[in-house]
Residue frames as a rotation matrix with the C-alpha (Angstrom) as fourth column:
MET 1
-0.201 0.674 -0.711 -97.91
-0.671 0.435 0.601 211.63
0.714 0.598 0.365 -115.17
ALA 2
0.117 0.292 0.949 -99.75
-0.937 0.348 0.008 209.38
-0.328 -0.891 0.315 -112.80
SER 3
-0.655 -0.371 -0.658 -98.74
-0.552 0.830 0.082 205.74
0.516 0.417 -0.749 -112.79
ILE 4
0.306 0.847 0.434 -101.47
-0.947 0.317 0.050 203.21
-0.095 -0.426 0.900 -112.19
GLU 5
-0.775 -0.632 0.030 -100.29
-0.628 0.774 0.081 199.66
-0.074 0.044 -0.996 -111.27
VAL 6
0.453 0.849 -0.272 -102.60
-0.855 0.500 0.138 196.93
0.253 0.170 0.952 -112.67
GLU 7
-0.594 -0.796 0.111 -101.77
-0.774 0.529 -0.347 193.81
0.218 -0.293 -0.931 -110.86
ILE 8
0.613 0.736 -0.288 -102.95
-0.608 0.672 0.423 190.23
0.505 -0.084 0.859 -110.42
ARG 9
-0.434 -0.749 0.501 -101.67
-0.893 0.285 -0.347 187.90
0.117 -0.598 -0.793 -107.79
GLY 10
0.727 0.629 -0.277 -101.98
-0.563 0.776 0.284 184.12
0.393 -0.051 0.918 -107.09
LYS 11
0.502 -0.453 0.737 -100.47
-0.551 0.489 0.676 181.25
-0.666 -0.746 -0.004 -105.16
ILE 12
0.130 -0.449 -0.884 -97.78
-0.817 0.457 -0.352 179.08
0.562 0.768 -0.307 -106.65
GLU 13
0.931 0.313 0.190 -97.99
-0.365 0.830 0.421 175.33
-0.026 -0.461 0.887 -105.69
ASP 14
0.634 -0.713 0.301 -94.82
0.690 0.696 0.196 174.14
-0.349 0.084 0.933 -107.29
PHE 15
0.686 -0.323 -0.652 -92.27
-0.221 -0.946 0.236 177.07
-0.693 -0.018 -0.721 -107.30
ASP 16
-0.344 -0.931 0.126 -89.43
-0.212 0.207 0.955 175.25
-0.915 0.302 -0.268 -109.04
LYS 17
-0.210 0.358 0.910 -91.78
0.848 0.530 -0.013 173.96
-0.487 0.769 -0.415 -111.85
VAL 18
0.800 0.600 -0.002 -93.26
0.535 -0.715 -0.450 177.41
-0.272 0.359 -0.893 -112.51
LEU 19
0.451 -0.728 -0.517 -89.70
-0.389 -0.681 0.620 179.09
-0.803 -0.078 -0.591 -112.39
GLY 20
-0.556 -0.632 0.540 -88.44
0.165 0.553 0.817 176.56
-0.814 0.544 -0.203 -114.92
GLU 21
0.249 0.718 0.650 -91.45
0.912 0.053 -0.407 177.30
-0.327 0.694 -0.642 -117.21
PHE 22
0.925 0.152 -0.349 -90.61
0.088 -0.977 -0.193 181.04
-0.370 0.148 -0.917 -117.18
ARG 23
0.010 -0.998 -0.065 -86.93
-0.214 -0.066 0.975 180.37
-0.977 0.004 -0.214 -117.79
LYS 24
-0.474 -0.174 0.863 -87.90
0.631 0.617 0.471 178.66
-0.614 0.768 -0.183 -121.06
LYS 25
-0.003 0.714 0.700 -90.48
1.000 -0.013 0.018 180.98
0.022 0.700 -0.713 -122.28
ALA 26
0.937 0.345 -0.050 -89.91
0.349 -0.929 0.127 184.46
-0.002 -0.137 -0.991 -120.84
LYS 27
0.216 -0.869 0.445 -87.16
0.212 -0.403 -0.890 186.91
0.953 0.287 0.097 -120.74
PHE 28
0.315 -0.245 -0.917 -85.28
0.947 0.143 0.288 186.85
0.060 -0.959 0.277 -117.32
ILE 29
0.685 -0.036 0.727 -84.80
0.041 -0.995 -0.088 190.36
0.727 0.090 -0.681 -115.98
ARG 30
-0.388 -0.825 0.412 -83.21
-0.536 -0.162 -0.829 189.88
0.750 -0.542 -0.379 -112.53
GLU 31
0.130 0.334 -0.934 -83.30
0.699 0.637 0.325 188.22
0.703 -0.695 -0.150 -109.13
LYS 32
-0.289 -0.210 0.934 -83.83
-0.305 -0.905 -0.298 190.54
0.907 -0.371 0.197 -106.23
LYS 33
-0.355 0.050 -0.934 -83.81
0.818 0.500 -0.284 190.34
0.452 -0.865 -0.219 -102.45
ARG 34
-0.308 0.344 0.887 -86.03
-0.172 -0.937 0.303 192.61
0.936 -0.059 0.348 -100.59
ILE 35
-0.702 0.127 -0.701 -86.92
0.706 0.248 -0.663 193.43
0.089 -0.960 -0.264 -97.03
SER 36
-0.426 0.578 0.696 -90.25
0.117 -0.728 0.676 195.25
0.897 0.369 0.243 -96.65
PHE 37
-0.931 0.207 -0.300 -91.75
0.270 -0.162 -0.949 197.03
-0.245 -0.965 0.095 -93.64
ILE 38
-0.608 0.714 0.346 -95.53
0.345 -0.155 0.926 197.13
0.715 0.682 -0.152 -94.25
TYR 39
-0.985 -0.013 0.173 -97.44
-0.125 -0.640 -0.758 199.54
0.120 -0.768 0.629 -92.25
PHE 40
-0.174 0.984 -0.044 -100.85
0.847 0.172 0.503 199.62
0.502 0.051 -0.863 -90.63
ARG 41
-0.005 0.207 0.978 -102.47
0.068 -0.976 0.207 202.83
0.998 0.068 -0.009 -89.71
ASN 42
0.452 0.249 0.856 -103.29
-0.804 -0.302 0.512 201.95
0.386 -0.920 0.064 -86.03
GLU 43
-0.115 -0.479 0.870 -102.39
-0.730 0.635 0.254 198.31
-0.674 -0.606 -0.423 -85.34
VAL 44
-0.875 -0.257 -0.410 -101.81
-0.456 0.723 0.519 194.93
0.163 0.641 -0.750 -86.95
VAL 45
0.048 0.973 0.226 -105.37
-0.982 0.088 -0.169 193.54
-0.184 -0.213 0.960 -87.33
LYS 46
-0.391 -0.163 0.906 -106.05
-0.199 0.976 0.090 189.83
-0.899 -0.146 -0.414 -87.04
ASP 47
-0.093 0.441 0.892 -108.30
0.858 0.491 -0.153 189.98
-0.506 0.751 -0.424 -90.12
VAL 48
-0.828 -0.518 -0.214 -107.66
0.339 -0.766 0.546 192.46
-0.447 0.380 0.810 -92.84
LYS 49
-0.333 0.823 0.460 -111.25
0.721 -0.092 0.687 192.48
0.607 0.561 -0.563 -93.90
GLU 50
0.230 0.382 -0.895 -111.62
0.888 -0.458 0.033 194.87
-0.398 -0.803 -0.445 -90.92
ILE 51
-0.093 -0.483 -0.871 -109.57
0.027 -0.875 0.483 197.39
-0.995 0.021 0.094 -92.96
LYS 52
-0.113 0.122 0.986 -110.95
0.886 0.462 0.044 196.75
-0.450 0.878 -0.161 -96.40
GLU 53
0.810 0.535 0.240 -111.87
0.586 -0.747 -0.315 200.33
0.010 0.396 -0.918 -96.90
GLU 54
0.475 -0.707 -0.524 -108.27
0.008 -0.592 0.806 201.55
-0.880 -0.387 -0.276 -96.14
LYS 55
0.986 0.026 0.162 -106.82
0.163 -0.033 -0.986 202.88
-0.021 0.999 -0.037 -99.34
VAL 56
0.511 -0.855 0.089 -103.30
-0.833 -0.518 -0.197 203.77
0.214 0.027 -0.976 -98.11
ASP 57
0.921 -0.373 -0.111 -100.70
0.382 0.920 0.085 201.01
0.070 -0.120 0.990 -98.43
LEU 58
0.717 -0.647 0.258 -97.58
-0.643 -0.758 -0.113 202.32
0.268 -0.085 -0.960 -96.91
ARG 59
0.886 -0.448 -0.116 -94.17
0.459 0.884 0.092 200.61
0.061 -0.135 0.989 -97.00
ALA 60
0.505 -0.850 -0.153 -90.57
-0.832 -0.526 0.178 201.23
-0.232 0.038 -0.972 -96.31
ARG 61
0.912 -0.109 0.396 -88.42
0.156 0.984 -0.088 198.77
-0.380 0.143 0.914 -98.16
ILE 62
0.038 -0.957 -0.288 -84.92
-0.773 -0.211 0.599 197.84
-0.633 0.200 -0.747 -99.26
THR 63
0.930 0.148 0.336 -84.39
0.110 0.760 -0.640 195.90
-0.350 0.632 0.691 -102.56
ASP 64
0.504 -0.793 0.343 -80.83
0.841 0.358 -0.406 195.01
0.199 0.493 0.847 -103.34
ARG 65
-0.309 -0.696 -0.648 -79.48
0.897 -0.440 0.045 197.59
-0.316 -0.568 0.760 -101.07
LYS 66
-0.850 0.141 0.507 -81.65
0.097 -0.905 0.414 200.47
0.517 0.401 0.756 -102.74
ALA 67
-0.640 0.549 -0.538 -84.12
0.669 0.052 -0.742 201.91
-0.379 -0.835 -0.400 -100.22
GLU 68
-0.771 0.470 0.430 -87.44
0.022 -0.655 0.755 203.69
0.637 0.592 0.494 -100.80
LEU 69
-0.695 0.716 0.063 -90.65
-0.146 -0.054 -0.988 204.74
-0.704 -0.696 0.143 -99.35
ILE 70
-0.901 0.429 0.067 -93.72
0.232 0.345 0.910 203.28
0.368 0.835 -0.410 -101.21
MET 71
-0.530 0.846 0.060 -97.28
-0.295 -0.117 -0.948 204.28
-0.795 -0.520 0.311 -101.10
LYS 72
-0.883 0.444 0.156 -99.90
0.324 0.333 0.886 202.49
0.341 0.832 -0.438 -103.08
TYR 73
-0.755 0.638 -0.152 -103.31
-0.327 -0.568 -0.755 204.14
-0.568 -0.520 0.638 -103.06
GLY 74
-0.398 0.723 -0.564 -106.60
-0.820 -0.005 0.572 202.71
0.411 0.690 0.595 -103.95
ASP 75
0.627 0.615 0.478 -108.84
-0.745 0.652 0.139 199.71
-0.226 -0.443 0.867 -103.41
TRP 76
-0.484 -0.865 -0.135 -106.85
-0.871 0.490 -0.018 196.45
0.082 0.109 -0.991 -102.93
GLY 77
0.551 0.580 0.600 -107.27
-0.650 0.749 -0.127 192.77
-0.523 -0.320 0.790 -103.26
GLY 78
0.227 -0.507 0.832 -106.05
0.468 0.806 0.363 189.68
-0.854 0.307 0.420 -105.19
SER 79
-0.298 -0.257 0.919 -106.34
0.939 -0.252 0.234 191.85
0.171 0.933 0.317 -108.31
ASP 80
0.452 0.450 -0.770 -106.24
0.609 -0.786 -0.103 195.61
-0.652 -0.423 -0.630 -108.20
SER 81
0.075 -0.447 0.892 -105.31
0.843 -0.449 -0.296 198.82
0.533 0.774 0.343 -109.87
ARG 82
0.705 0.070 -0.706 -103.72
0.629 -0.522 0.576 201.46
-0.329 -0.850 -0.412 -107.65
ARG 83
0.782 -0.514 0.353 -101.70
-0.247 -0.775 -0.582 204.56
0.573 0.368 -0.733 -107.91
GLU 84
0.625 -0.657 -0.422 -98.17
0.781 0.529 0.333 203.97
0.005 -0.538 0.843 -106.83
ILE 85
0.830 -0.372 0.414 -95.74
-0.350 -0.927 -0.132 206.57
0.434 -0.035 -0.900 -105.44
SER 86
0.579 -0.733 -0.358 -92.05
0.790 0.613 0.023 205.79
0.203 -0.296 0.934 -104.92
LEU 87
0.851 -0.437 0.291 -89.74
-0.483 -0.869 0.106 208.10
0.207 -0.231 -0.951 -102.89
PRO 88
0.466 -0.757 -0.458 -86.15
0.506 0.653 -0.563 206.79
0.725 0.031 0.688 -103.16
ILE 89
0.912 -0.207 0.355 -83.92
-0.407 -0.569 0.714 207.28
0.054 -0.796 -0.603 -100.09
GLU 90
-0.161 -0.982 -0.094 -80.28
-0.770 0.185 -0.610 206.73
0.617 -0.026 -0.787 -99.23
ILE 91
0.343 0.249 -0.906 -79.95
0.263 0.900 0.347 203.40
0.902 -0.357 0.243 -97.43
GLU 92
-0.688 -0.636 -0.350 -77.83
0.527 -0.106 -0.843 205.18
0.499 -0.764 0.408 -94.80
ASN 93
-0.796 0.454 0.401 -81.02
-0.572 -0.780 -0.252 207.33
0.199 -0.430 0.881 -94.06
PHE 94
-0.411 0.676 -0.612 -83.30
0.028 0.680 0.732 204.38
0.911 0.284 -0.298 -93.80
GLU 95
-0.426 0.199 -0.882 -83.59
0.883 0.304 -0.358 204.54
0.197 -0.932 -0.306 -90.03
GLU 96
-0.907 0.152 -0.393 -84.40
-0.057 -0.968 -0.243 208.25
-0.417 -0.198 0.887 -90.24
ALA 97
-0.627 0.730 -0.270 -87.25
-0.499 -0.111 0.859 207.39
0.598 0.674 0.434 -92.60
ILE 98
-0.317 0.489 -0.813 -88.51
0.634 0.747 0.202 204.86
0.706 -0.451 -0.546 -90.07
ASP 99
-0.679 0.047 -0.733 -88.46
0.631 -0.474 -0.614 207.69
-0.376 -0.879 0.292 -87.46
PHE 100
-0.954 0.278 -0.115 -90.09
-0.300 -0.851 0.432 210.05
0.022 0.446 0.895 -89.86
LEU 101
-0.340 0.842 -0.419 -93.03
-0.084 0.416 0.905 207.63
0.937 0.343 -0.070 -90.05
ARG 102
-0.366 0.166 -0.916 -93.00
0.871 0.408 -0.274 206.88
0.328 -0.898 -0.294 -86.48
PHE 103
-0.849 -0.078 -0.522 -93.38
0.369 -0.795 -0.482 210.60
-0.377 -0.602 0.704 -85.60
LEU 104
-0.707 0.660 -0.254 -96.24
-0.599 -0.369 0.710 210.86
0.376 0.654 0.656 -88.07
GLY 105
0.024 0.785 0.620 -98.06
-0.873 0.319 -0.370 207.99
-0.488 -0.532 0.692 -86.09
TRP 106
0.780 0.153 -0.606 -97.15
-0.449 0.812 -0.373 205.13
0.435 0.563 0.702 -88.41
ASP 107
-0.152 -0.885 0.440 -95.14
-0.979 0.073 -0.190 202.68
0.136 -0.459 -0.878 -86.28
ARG 108
-0.178 0.097 0.979 -96.73
-0.429 0.888 -0.166 199.30
-0.885 -0.450 -0.116 -86.51
GLY 109
0.450 0.385 -0.806 -96.87
-0.893 0.223 -0.392 196.65
0.029 0.895 0.444 -89.11
VAL 110
0.776 -0.254 0.577 -95.16
0.112 0.957 0.269 193.53
-0.620 -0.144 0.771 -90.41
VAL 111
0.050 -0.819 -0.572 -91.80
-0.897 -0.289 0.335 192.94
-0.439 0.496 -0.749 -91.91
ILE 112
0.804 0.289 0.520 -91.46
-0.019 0.886 -0.463 190.51
-0.595 0.362 0.718 -94.66
PRO 113
-0.269 -0.901 -0.339 -88.16
-0.610 -0.112 0.784 189.31
-0.745 0.418 -0.520 -96.35
THR 114
0.747 0.564 0.352 -88.62
-0.085 0.607 -0.790 187.93
-0.659 0.561 0.501 -99.88
GLU 115
-0.555 -0.828 0.078 -86.67
-0.054 0.130 0.990 186.61
-0.830 0.546 -0.117 -102.79
THR 116
0.529 0.809 -0.257 -88.09
-0.192 -0.181 -0.965 187.43
-0.827 0.559 0.059 -106.31
PHE 117
-0.559 -0.525 0.642 -87.46
0.538 0.359 0.763 186.27
-0.631 0.772 0.082 -109.84
VAL 118
0.140 0.607 -0.782 -88.55
-0.266 -0.738 -0.620 188.88
-0.954 0.295 0.058 -112.34
PHE 119
-0.590 -0.301 0.749 -89.39
0.625 0.418 0.660 188.10
-0.511 0.857 -0.058 -115.96
ASP 120
-0.386 0.454 -0.803 -90.90
-0.644 -0.756 -0.117 189.87
-0.660 0.472 0.584 -118.99
TYR 121
-0.690 0.296 0.660 -93.50
0.596 0.750 0.286 188.04
-0.411 0.591 -0.694 -121.15
GLU 122
-0.223 0.654 0.723 -95.26
0.867 -0.205 0.453 189.96
0.445 0.728 -0.522 -123.85
GLY 123
-0.356 0.086 0.931 -94.84
-0.069 -0.995 0.066 193.32
0.932 -0.040 0.360 -122.03
VAL 124
0.759 0.647 0.080 -96.07
-0.201 0.115 0.973 191.87
0.620 -0.754 0.217 -118.76
GLU 125
-0.421 -0.828 0.371 -93.75
-0.713 0.049 -0.699 191.89
0.561 -0.559 -0.611 -115.59
PHE 126
0.702 0.506 -0.502 -94.00
-0.073 0.751 0.656 188.67
0.709 -0.424 0.564 -113.77
ALA 127
-0.220 -0.667 0.712 -92.64
-0.881 -0.177 -0.438 188.43
0.418 -0.723 -0.549 -110.29
LEU 128
0.449 0.337 -0.827 -92.28
0.093 0.903 0.419 185.01
0.889 -0.265 0.374 -108.78
VAL 129
-0.069 -0.305 0.950 -91.99
-0.760 -0.601 -0.248 185.57
0.646 -0.739 -0.190 -105.07
LYS 130
0.382 0.211 -0.900 -91.02
0.346 0.870 0.351 183.42
0.857 -0.445 0.259 -102.13
ASN 131
-0.133 -0.374 0.918 -90.60
-0.858 -0.420 -0.296 183.89
0.496 -0.827 -0.265 -98.40
SER 132
-0.899 -0.438 -0.011 -90.30
-0.371 0.775 -0.511 181.41
0.233 -0.455 -0.859 -95.68
HIS 133
-0.580 0.727 0.367 -94.15
-0.201 0.309 -0.929 180.89
-0.789 -0.613 -0.033 -95.33
PHE 134
0.406 0.674 0.617 -95.54
0.415 0.466 -0.781 180.90
-0.814 0.574 -0.090 -98.95
LYS 135
-0.785 -0.618 0.043 -94.82
0.233 -0.231 0.945 181.50
-0.574 0.752 0.325 -102.63
TYR 136
0.362 0.931 -0.053 -96.84
0.472 -0.231 -0.851 183.50
-0.804 0.283 -0.523 -105.02
PHE 137
-0.559 -0.547 0.623 -96.70
0.827 -0.311 0.469 185.44
-0.063 0.777 0.626 -108.28
GLU 138
0.194 0.507 -0.840 -97.55
0.166 -0.861 -0.482 188.97
-0.967 -0.046 -0.251 -109.32
ALA 139
-0.387 -0.214 0.897 -98.32
0.920 -0.022 0.392 189.85
-0.065 0.977 0.205 -112.86
GLU 140
0.264 0.378 -0.887 -98.35
0.540 -0.820 -0.189 193.62
-0.799 -0.429 -0.421 -113.56
GLU 141
-0.228 -0.252 0.941 -98.48
0.862 -0.502 0.074 196.40
0.453 0.827 0.331 -116.18
ILE 142
-0.379 0.069 -0.923 -98.29
0.536 -0.796 -0.280 200.05
-0.754 -0.601 0.265 -115.54
VAL 143
-0.063 0.481 0.874 -100.73
0.930 -0.291 0.227 202.42
0.363 0.827 -0.429 -117.32
ASP 144
-0.937 -0.289 -0.197 -101.13
0.337 -0.895 -0.291 206.18
-0.093 -0.339 0.936 -117.23
ASN 145
-0.647 0.762 -0.018 -104.90
-0.692 -0.577 0.433 206.25
0.319 0.293 0.901 -117.77
GLN 146
-0.575 0.420 0.702 -107.73
-0.538 0.452 -0.711 204.68
-0.616 -0.787 -0.034 -115.89
LYS 147
0.403 0.748 -0.528 -109.55
-0.857 0.107 -0.504 203.85
-0.321 0.656 0.684 -119.07
LYS 148
0.025 -0.496 -0.868 -106.87
-0.793 0.519 -0.319 201.30
0.609 0.696 -0.381 -119.91
VAL 149
-0.464 -0.296 0.835 -107.25
-0.859 0.378 -0.344 199.25
-0.214 -0.877 -0.430 -116.72
GLU 150
0.437 0.797 0.417 -110.00
-0.599 0.603 -0.527 196.92
-0.671 -0.019 0.741 -117.91
SER 151
0.834 -0.140 -0.534 -108.28
-0.438 0.420 -0.795 195.93
0.336 0.896 0.289 -121.14
VAL 152
-0.164 -0.986 0.006 -104.92
-0.755 0.122 -0.644 195.50
0.634 -0.111 -0.765 -119.43
ASN 153
-0.240 0.073 0.968 -106.45
-0.847 0.472 -0.245 193.27
-0.475 -0.879 -0.051 -116.76
LYS 154
0.832 0.548 0.091 -107.92
-0.378 0.679 -0.630 191.00
-0.407 0.489 0.772 -119.42
HIS 155
0.550 -0.697 -0.460 -104.56
-0.498 0.168 -0.851 190.70
0.670 0.697 -0.255 -121.01
LEU 156
-0.394 -0.742 0.543 -102.95
-0.884 0.143 -0.446 189.75
0.253 -0.655 -0.712 -117.75
LEU 157
0.223 0.596 0.771 -105.55
-0.629 0.692 -0.353 187.05
-0.745 -0.407 0.529 -117.11
THR 158
0.922 0.143 -0.359 -104.96
-0.382 0.481 -0.789 185.66
0.060 0.865 0.498 -120.59
ILE 159
0.062 -0.972 -0.226 -101.16
-0.619 0.141 -0.773 185.41
0.783 0.188 -0.593 -120.04
CYS 160
-0.292 -0.120 0.949 -101.72
-0.917 0.317 -0.242 183.78
-0.271 -0.941 -0.203 -116.55
ARG 161
0.623 0.663 0.414 -103.71
-0.503 0.746 -0.437 181.08
-0.599 0.064 0.798 -118.14
GLU 162
0.653 -0.478 -0.588 -100.85
-0.475 0.346 -0.809 180.26
0.590 0.807 -0.001 -120.60
PHE 163
-0.439 -0.896 0.072 -98.67
-0.536 0.196 -0.821 179.51
0.721 -0.399 -0.566 -117.67
ASN 164
0.075 0.667 -0.742 -101.55
0.346 0.680 0.646 177.75
0.935 -0.305 -0.180 -115.86
LEU 165
-0.931 -0.319 -0.176 -101.31
0.307 -0.427 -0.851 180.33
0.197 -0.846 0.495 -113.04
LYS 166
0.017 0.992 -0.126 -104.50
0.796 0.064 0.602 180.85
0.605 -0.111 -0.788 -110.99
PRO 167
-0.408 -0.068 0.911 -105.30
-0.225 -0.959 -0.172 184.17
0.885 -0.275 0.376 -109.55
PHE 168
-0.963 0.153 -0.221 -106.30
0.257 0.290 -0.922 184.32
-0.077 -0.945 -0.319 -105.99
LYS 169
0.086 0.993 0.076 -109.97
0.645 -0.113 0.755 184.27
0.759 -0.016 -0.651 -105.13
GLU 170
0.096 -0.114 0.989 -110.69
-0.374 -0.925 -0.070 187.04
0.923 -0.363 -0.131 -102.87
GLU 171
0.896 0.285 0.339 -111.03
-0.417 0.286 0.862 184.75
0.149 -0.915 0.376 -99.87
GLU 172
0.664 -0.734 -0.147 -107.75
0.711 0.679 -0.183 183.00
0.234 0.017 0.972 -100.63
PHE 173
0.023 -0.761 0.649 -105.93
0.345 -0.603 -0.720 186.25
0.938 0.240 0.248 -100.71
ILE 174
0.337 0.166 0.927 -107.28
-0.697 -0.617 0.364 187.43
0.632 -0.769 -0.092 -97.47
HIS 175
0.999 -0.023 -0.043 -106.42
0.045 0.761 0.647 184.09
0.018 -0.648 0.761 -95.85
GLN 176
0.330 -0.944 0.015 -102.77
0.804 0.273 -0.528 184.31
0.495 0.186 0.849 -97.12
ILE 177
-0.080 -0.325 0.942 -102.42
-0.146 -0.931 -0.333 187.96
0.986 -0.164 0.027 -95.89
ASN 178
0.666 0.424 0.613 -103.86
-0.622 -0.138 0.771 187.09
0.411 -0.895 0.172 -92.56
THR 179
0.878 -0.396 -0.268 -101.57
0.434 0.896 0.098 184.10
0.202 -0.202 0.958 -92.24
LEU 180
0.002 -0.953 0.302 -98.53
0.683 -0.220 -0.696 186.27
0.730 0.207 0.651 -92.74
ASN 181
-0.076 0.068 0.995 -99.72
-0.285 -0.958 0.044 189.15
0.956 -0.280 0.092 -90.56
ASN 182
0.751 0.548 0.368 -100.50
-0.508 0.123 0.852 187.00
0.422 -0.827 0.371 -87.61
ILE 183
0.459 -0.726 -0.512 -97.07
0.685 0.656 -0.316 185.44
0.566 -0.206 0.798 -87.25
LYS 184
0.860 -0.060 -0.507 -95.69
0.416 -0.493 0.764 187.16
-0.296 -0.868 -0.399 -84.10
GLU 185
0.012 -0.995 -0.095 -92.08
0.584 -0.071 0.809 187.32
-0.812 -0.065 0.581 -85.21
ASN 186
-0.213 -0.029 0.977 -93.21
0.951 -0.237 0.201 189.12
0.225 0.971 0.078 -88.44
GLN 187
0.666 0.696 0.268 -94.65
0.587 -0.711 0.386 192.08
0.460 -0.100 -0.882 -86.44
PHE 188
-0.569 -0.818 -0.088 -93.04
0.730 -0.453 -0.512 195.24
0.378 -0.355 0.855 -85.40
ASP 189
0.781 0.592 -0.197 -94.17
0.604 -0.638 0.477 198.05
0.157 -0.491 -0.857 -82.98
PHE 190
-0.298 -0.908 0.295 -91.52
0.651 -0.420 -0.633 200.97
0.698 0.003 0.716 -83.26
SER 191
0.363 0.347 0.865 -93.40
-0.441 -0.754 0.487 202.76
0.821 -0.558 -0.121 -80.41
LYS 192
0.905 -0.069 0.419 -91.98
-0.350 0.438 0.828 199.97
-0.240 -0.897 0.372 -78.12
GLN 193
0.691 -0.598 0.405 -89.22
0.561 0.798 0.221 198.43
-0.456 0.075 0.887 -80.16
SER 194
0.149 -0.696 -0.702 -85.89
-0.382 -0.695 0.609 199.78
-0.912 0.178 -0.370 -81.39
PHE 195
0.824 0.168 -0.540 -85.21
-0.555 0.054 -0.830 199.68
-0.111 0.984 0.138 -85.11
SER 196
-0.089 -0.984 -0.156 -81.70
-0.989 0.106 -0.105 198.45
0.120 0.145 -0.982 -84.49
LEU 197
-0.151 0.105 0.983 -83.12
-0.487 0.857 -0.167 195.21
-0.860 -0.504 -0.079 -83.41
PHE 198
0.758 0.559 0.335 -84.50
0.098 0.410 -0.907 194.62
-0.645 0.720 0.256 -86.83
ARG 199
0.600 -0.663 -0.449 -81.28
-0.783 -0.371 -0.498 195.93
0.164 0.650 -0.742 -88.51
LYS 200
-0.391 -0.821 0.416 -79.40
-0.862 0.485 0.146 193.22
-0.322 -0.301 -0.898 -86.77
MET 201
-0.018 0.486 0.874 -81.94
-0.116 0.867 -0.484 190.57
-0.993 -0.110 0.041 -87.46
PHE 202
0.794 0.329 0.511 -81.96
0.444 0.261 -0.857 191.42
-0.415 0.908 0.061 -91.20
LYS 203
0.320 -0.736 -0.597 -78.39
-0.147 -0.661 0.736 192.70
-0.936 -0.147 -0.320 -91.52
GLU 204
-0.352 -0.489 0.798 -77.90
0.660 0.475 0.582 191.09
-0.663 0.732 0.156 -94.95
TYR 205
0.376 0.630 0.680 -80.33
0.920 -0.341 -0.194 193.65
0.110 0.698 -0.708 -96.48
PHE 206
0.946 0.083 -0.314 -78.46
0.153 -0.967 0.205 196.77
-0.286 -0.242 -0.927 -95.18
């Protein structure tokens, strides 16, 4: 059965305040630490508006020492609904997965470490995410039918308003993505760099 991820994202101005509100009102699920290698088909573009028609969002990531290849497929933005496919891999084989993608021509992108607090509120999964550059939220529900997307999206917006969370406007979302992608130390190019460099740099995730 196909899984469609309906998701809304937005910036968090006061992370500790929002986290406190969720601890009071929502069910805490878990805290997770993740390292994500986010791929670009050819090169890391300065402005992602150049690749707005790209439907493939390909990632290799490790979350609390559990590794997987992830592909999200569909139109993307501050709010979106995309097919998500997850292929779990053994963490010991993570470097082989990186090579697998490299041999297929996927070798460039950005690497982002994050810390995330996950909550459940009225059946909606909220992820409060922070990295060293900015803080944001993701509100999502998984549906199995495209016909359900619109009603679920309205539900997500209603709950966001309850917590005074503002979804990204499209230009805001593009700006945040571009800010992260254009930080040189966040970028990788496995056609020139060794993965072992990143393994050492982010050894706490492996």
